C-alpha positions as CSV (number, residue, x, y, z in Angstrom):
1,M,-154.2,13.8,-26.1
2,P,-150.4,13.9,-26.4
3,E,-148.5,14.1,-29.6
4,L,-144.5,13.5,-30.0
5,M,-143.3,16.4,-32.2
6,T,-140.2,17.4,-34.4
7,P,-138.8,20.3,-31.9
8,T,-140.3,23.5,-33.7
9,T,-139.5,27.5,-33.2
10,R,-143.0,27.9,-33.4
11,L,-143.5,26.2,-29.7
12,H,-140.3,28.6,-28.1
13,A,-143.0,30.2,-25.3
14,A,-144.1,26.9,-24.3
15,F,-140.6,25.2,-24.5
16,L,-139.7,28.0,-22.0
17,R,-142.5,27.3,-19.9
18,C,-141.8,23.7,-19.7
19,R,-137.8,24.4,-19.2
20,D,-138.9,26.9,-16.2
21,D,-141.1,24.6,-14.9
22,W,-137.8,22.4,-14.0
23,G,-136.4,25.2,-12.4
24,P,-132.1,26.0,-13.3
25,G,-129.9,23.5,-14.5
26,L,-129.8,21.5,-17.3
27,H,-131.5,18.4,-15.8
28,E,-134.3,18.1,-18.8
29,D,-133.0,14.9,-20.2
30,G,-134.9,14.6,-23.7
31,F,-133.9,17.7,-25.1
32,G,-130.5,17.6,-25.9
33,L,-129.8,21.0,-23.8
34,T,-126.3,22.7,-22.8
35,A,-124.8,24.6,-20.6
36,D,-123.7,26.8,-23.9
37,D,-127.6,27.1,-25.9
38,D,-128.8,30.3,-25.7
39,V,-132.9,29.6,-25.6
40,D,-134.2,32.0,-24.5
41,S,-133.7,34.4,-27.1
42,P,-136.0,33.8,-30.3
43,D,-132.5,33.7,-32.5
44,G,-130.8,31.5,-29.8
45,F,-133.8,29.8,-29.7
46,A,-133.9,28.9,-33.5
47,D,-129.7,28.1,-33.6
48,W,-130.5,25.7,-31.0
49,V,-133.5,23.9,-32.8
50,R,-131.8,24.2,-36.1
51,R,-128.8,22.4,-34.3
52,L,-131.0,19.6,-33.4
53,L,-132.4,18.9,-36.7
54,R,-129.4,19.0,-38.3
55,H,-128.8,16.0,-36.5
56,T,-132.1,14.4,-37.0
57,H,-131.1,11.0,-39.3
58,P,-135.1,10.3,-41.2
59,A,-136.8,6.8,-40.7
60,A,-136.6,6.6,-44.8
61,D,-132.6,5.9,-44.8
62,P,-131.5,3.8,-41.8
63,C,-128.5,3.5,-40.9
64,P,-128.6,2.5,-36.6
65,D,-124.1,3.5,-36.7
66,T,-124.7,6.9,-37.5
67,Q,-124.8,9.7,-35.0
68,H,-127.8,10.7,-35.8
69,G,-130.9,10.9,-33.4
70,S,-134.3,11.5,-33.4
71,P,-135.4,14.5,-30.7
72,R,-139.2,14.3,-30.3
73,W,-141.6,17.2,-28.1
74,I,-144.2,15.8,-26.2
75,V,-147.1,18.1,-26.9
76,E,-150.4,18.3,-25.7
77,D,-152.9,21.7,-26.6
78,G,-150.1,23.4,-27.6
79,E,-148.0,23.4,-24.5
80,V,-144.1,20.9,-24.2
81,L,-144.7,18.7,-21.5
82,G,-141.4,17.1,-22.4
83,G,-138.8,15.5,-24.7
84,I,-137.7,12.2,-25.5
85,G,-134.5,11.7,-27.6
86,L,-133.4,8.6,-29.8
87,R,-130.1,7.7,-30.3
88,H,-129.8,5.8,-33.6
89,H,-126.4,4.5,-32.1
90,L,-125.2,2.9,-28.9
91,D,-123.8,5.3,-26.5
92,D,-122.5,3.1,-24.0
93,E,-122.7,5.0,-21.1
94,V,-126.5,6.9,-21.6
95,G,-128.2,4.0,-23.9
96,H,-130.1,4.6,-27.1
97,V,-132.7,7.0,-25.3
98,G,-133.5,9.9,-22.7
99,Y,-136.4,11.2,-22.0
100,G,-138.0,13.9,-19.3
101,V,-141.4,15.0,-18.8
102,R,-141.8,18.2,-16.7
103,P,-142.1,18.2,-13.1
104,S,-146.2,19.8,-13.6
105,A,-147.1,16.9,-15.9
106,R,-145.6,13.8,-14.0
107,G,-147.7,10.8,-12.7
108,R,-150.1,10.9,-16.4
109,G,-148.0,7.9,-18.0
110,L,-146.5,10.0,-20.0
111,A,-143.1,9.2,-20.0
112,T,-144.4,5.5,-20.3
113,W,-146.7,6.2,-23.6
114,A,-143.2,8.2,-25.4
115,L,-141.2,5.7,-24.8
116,A,-143.6,3.4,-26.2
117,E,-143.8,5.7,-29.7
118,V,-139.7,5.4,-29.6
119,R,-139.5,2.1,-29.9
120,A,-141.8,1.6,-32.3
121,E,-139.5,4.6,-34.6
122,A,-136.3,2.5,-33.6
123,R,-137.5,-0.5,-34.9
124,A,-138.2,2.0,-38.2
125,V,-134.8,2.9,-38.4
126,G,-133.5,-0.8,-38.1
127,L,-133.0,-1.0,-34.1
128,D,-134.1,-4.6,-32.9
129,R,-133.3,-2.9,-29.1
130,L,-132.8,-0.4,-27.3
131,L,-130.4,0.4,-23.9
132,A,-132.3,2.6,-21.8
133,V,-130.1,3.9,-18.5
134,C,-131.4,5.4,-16.0
135,F,-129.9,6.5,-12.5
136,A,-130.4,3.6,-10.0
137,D,-132.4,5.9,-7.4
138,N,-135.1,7.2,-10.4
139,I,-138.1,4.9,-9.6
140,A,-140.6,6.9,-11.6
141,S,-138.1,6.0,-15.3
142,M,-137.5,2.7,-13.6
143,R,-140.9,2.0,-13.7
144,T,-141.1,3.8,-17.2
145,I,-138.8,1.2,-18.9
146,E,-139.9,-1.6,-16.8
147,R,-143.7,-0.9,-18.5
148,N,-142.1,-0.9,-22.0
149,G,-141.0,-4.5,-21.4
150,G,-137.2,-3.2,-20.1
151,V,-135.1,-6.0,-19.3
152,L,-132.5,-6.0,-16.3
153,E,-129.0,-6.2,-17.6
154,G,-127.7,-4.9,-14.5
155,V,-126.3,-1.8,-12.1
156,R,-123.1,0.1,-12.9
157,E,-121.5,3.2,-11.1
158,T,-120.3,5.6,-13.5
159,E,-119.0,9.2,-13.0
160,H,-122.2,10.7,-12.6
161,G,-123.9,7.5,-9.9
162,R,-125.0,4.3,-9.7
163,V,-127.4,3.7,-13.1
164,R,-129.5,1.1,-13.1
165,R,-129.2,0.0,-17.1
166,Y,-132.2,-2.2,-19.2
167,W,-132.6,-3.9,-22.8
168,L,-135.9,-3.1,-24.8
169,T,-137.3,-4.9,-27.4
170,T,-138.6,-2.4,-30.6
171,S,-140.8,-4.9,-31.3
172,G,-144.0,-6.3,-29.2
173,P,-147.0,-4.5,-27.7
174,A,-146.8,-1.2,-26.3
175,P,-148.2,0.2,-22.8
176,P,-151.8,1.7,-23.0
177,R,-151.6,5.1,-24.1
178,C,-152.2,8.1,-21.6
C-alpha cells in the first residue's frame, strides 16, 4: 500500500530513481524542484530537503494565508513513486496543489488517491476548497481532479499554455484507495 511521507534524506537513492524515471527536465510536479537544486550529491539533497521542510506549516497551527505548504512523497516499499504538494495559500496561477507520478507507476490511481489524502490535510489546516490547475491537454490530470469532485471553473491561456481550473471541496467522500 502506498503512503504519503514527509520528504526525508533517508530516501535519497529512491528519489534519484524516481527522478531518473522522468528523464531530464523539471517536470516532476509536486516535488518543488528548481533548476538550481542539487539533488545528486548527498549534501545538496540534504539542503534541498531542509529547504522543503523549512517551508512547511504544521496542521496544528493553521494559517492558510501564509506562504507555507505541505510537501509529501508518494512512497511504496521504500520507492518514491511521485510527489504532491499542498500550498496553504492560493496561488492563482498554479492553484493550491501540484502533483506528479513517475512514468513507471502511472495508471494505478496513485494521483487520485494522493489528491484525496491532501484534500483531508487541507481541511485540517482550515481550507474549505482547493484550486487545482492542469494543462488543458493533460487528460490523466483532468480525470484525477474530476474523480476527486473537481468542478471546472474554466479554461485560461497562460504564459505556459492553456490550462483548466478546477475547484474541489475539502469535505465529502474520497475516491477508493488504490
